[in-house]
C-alpha positions as CSV (number, residue, x, y, z in Angstrom):
1,M,-118.0,110.7,17.0
2,Q,-115.2,112.2,19.1
3,A,-112.6,114.7,18.1
4,I,-109.0,113.7,18.9
5,A,-105.9,115.7,18.3
6,L,-103.8,114.4,15.5
7,E,-100.7,114.0,17.5
8,E,-102.6,111.9,20.2
9,A,-104.1,109.9,17.3
10,L,-100.7,109.1,15.8
11,T,-98.8,108.6,18.9
12,H,-101.2,107.2,21.5
13,N,-99.8,103.6,21.5
14,A,-96.2,104.5,21.0
15,R,-93.7,103.4,23.5
16,P,-90.8,105.6,24.4
17,T,-87.6,104.4,22.6
18,H,-83.8,104.9,23.4
19,A,-83.4,106.6,20.0
20,G,-83.1,110.0,21.5
21,V,-80.3,108.5,23.8
22,F,-78.5,107.0,20.6
23,W,-78.7,110.3,18.9
24,N,-77.5,112.3,21.9
25,G,-74.6,110.0,22.2
26,R,-73.6,110.4,18.6
27,G,-73.9,114.1,19.0
28,F,-71.6,114.0,21.9
29,V,-69.0,111.9,20.1
30,L,-69.0,114.3,17.2
31,L,-68.6,117.1,19.6
32,I,-65.5,115.4,21.1
33,A,-64.1,114.7,17.6
34,C,-64.5,118.4,16.5
35,A,-62.8,119.5,19.7
36,N,-60.0,117.1,18.9
37,F,-59.6,118.3,15.4
38,A,-59.6,122.1,16.5
39,N,-57.0,121.3,19.0
40,L,-54.7,119.5,16.5
41,N,-55.0,122.4,14.1
42,L,-54.3,124.9,16.9
43,S,-51.2,123.1,17.8
44,A,-50.0,122.7,14.2
45,M,-50.4,126.4,13.8
46,V,-48.5,127.3,16.8
47,R,-45.7,125.1,15.7
48,R,-45.8,126.3,12.2
49,E,-45.6,130.0,13.7
50,L,-42.4,129.1,15.7
51,E,-40.8,127.5,12.6
52,S,-41.7,130.5,10.4
53,G,-40.4,132.9,13.1
54,G,-37.0,131.1,13.1
55,S,-37.0,131.1,9.3
56,R,-37.6,134.7,9.1
57,R,-34.8,135.5,11.6
58,I,-32.2,133.8,9.5
59,G,-33.4,135.5,6.4
60,S,-35.6,133.1,4.4
61,P,-37.7,134.8,1.7
62,G,-41.5,134.8,2.2
63,A,-42.2,132.9,-1.0
64,A,-39.9,130.0,-0.1
65,M,-41.7,129.5,3.3
66,F,-45.1,129.7,1.6
67,R,-43.9,127.0,-0.9
68,Q,-42.7,124.8,2.0
69,L,-46.1,125.3,3.7
70,L,-48.0,124.3,0.6
71,N,-45.8,121.3,-0.1
72,G,-46.2,120.0,3.4
73,E,-50.1,120.4,3.3
74,F,-50.1,118.9,-0.3
75,L,-48.1,115.8,0.9
76,A,-50.2,115.3,4.0
77,G,-53.5,115.5,1.7
78,V,-52.0,113.0,-0.7
79,V,-50.9,110.6,2.0
80,G,-54.4,110.9,3.7
81,G,-56.2,110.4,0.6
82,A,-54.1,107.7,-0.6
83,W,-54.0,105.6,2.6
84,P,-57.2,103.5,2.0
85,A,-56.0,102.3,-1.5
86,F,-52.8,100.9,0.3
87,F,-54.4,99.8,3.5
88,P,-58.0,99.0,2.6
89,G,-58.9,97.1,6.0
90,S,-57.8,100.1,8.2
91,R,-60.3,102.7,8.9
């Protein structure tokens, strides 16, 4: 009888696969998507800051600007959530 390590006993006939390459590729695509999302959020934040600065200069009340911000975000959420109901084939 011979003692063999468990890892060797379980994997001695295993061939290397390309699963690691596949998972690394998926991770890289996810990283790119997250960077794009962060960039879009940053540009929207800068645009919103410029708009609010102009509104403050002409004397708009803070509550009105806050309501406008909430309405815009709510509308974007509703349109984004309802899109698949009206266009089921588009992903």
